[in-house]
N, C-alpha and C positions, 0 to 999 in steps of 0.2 A: 376658468380653470386652466392653468399653464400646462405645457406639454409634460413637464416633470411631474406635476401633481397627478396628471392622468396616468402616466406610466407607473407611479407608485400605487395608485388606486387599483390599476389593472393587476399589478404584481400581487397586491394583497388579496384581491378577489380570486385570482388563480391559485394562490397558495391555500386559501380557505377551501376552494373547490377540490383541490387535490387531496387535502386532508380528509374532507368529507367522504371522498370516494374510497379511501383506504381505512375508513373508520377512525380517523385521527391518529393512526399508528404510522410512524415513519416507515417508508419503504426501504428495505435494505437492498442495495445494489451489489452485484457480484464484483469482486475485485478485478482489476485489469491485470491480465497476465502479460509478462514480458515476452516479446517475440524471440524466436531462436537466435536472431542476430544480436538482440540486446542481451540475451543470456550469455552469449559468447563474450560480449564486452564486459559483463560483470565477472565472468571467469578470469579474463585477462587482468582486470583490476585487482582481483584477489591474489592472483599469482604475482603481480607486481608489488602490491602494498603489504602483503603478508599480515593481515589483521589477526589478532590473537583468537584462538579457538574459544568458543563459548562453552561454558559448563552448564548444561541444561538439566542434568540429572537423568537423562534418558534420551531415547531417539527423538528426533525432531520430525513432526508430521504436519501436513497441511491441516489447518483448523485448530491446532493446539495454541494455547496462550503461553507466550514466552514470559518467564518470571521477571519481575521488575529488576532483580539483581543482575540480569544478563544485559551487557552493553550491546547496543545496536549501532551499526555503522551506516553511513550514508551511501547510497548507490552512486556510482560514477556518473558524471553529467551525461556522457554519451548514451547511457542506458535509459535516460528519461526524456530526451528531447522529442521523441515521436508521440508519446502519450503523456500529456501534462498531468493526468491524474496520478501517475506513478512517481511524481517528483518527491512526494513526501514519504514514499516507502523507504525502508531501511533493510539491512540484511545482517545476518550473523553467520559465522562459519563454525561448523562442527564436523570433525573428521573429513570426509570427502563430500560433504553436503553444504551447499549455500542455501540458506533459507531466506526468502524475501518476506518481510514482516510489515504489517500496517502498524506504525508506531502509536496510533491513537488507541487501537484495541489490543495491540501487542499480539495479534493473531498471525500465524504463518499463513501466507496466501499462496506461496509457490515454492517448490523445491527445485533447485538447479544442481544437477550432479556436477561435481568439480573434477 
């Protein structure tokens, strides 16, 4: 058995073991929060770029699902270099609030006061 075949087999076995331990249900991990320094970078980006305000039909809160009709904007590169998991996060602006959104689930994961 080659090293690659062994690695693939080990990965498959570990994946099966992890699923068995959780009853076959995927484990939901907590979203990665942006640090205060990275939040400041996002605020500066918003002030510089002036993205249009989103119309969400009400206040934006952590955990809410953003409607598909609302356009999401990419985070500035400086805000994502420290934590690679946040590179896919997007944001929207509404009033004095910047909401960081997981684009896959469209859930708000963090509010940054602007």
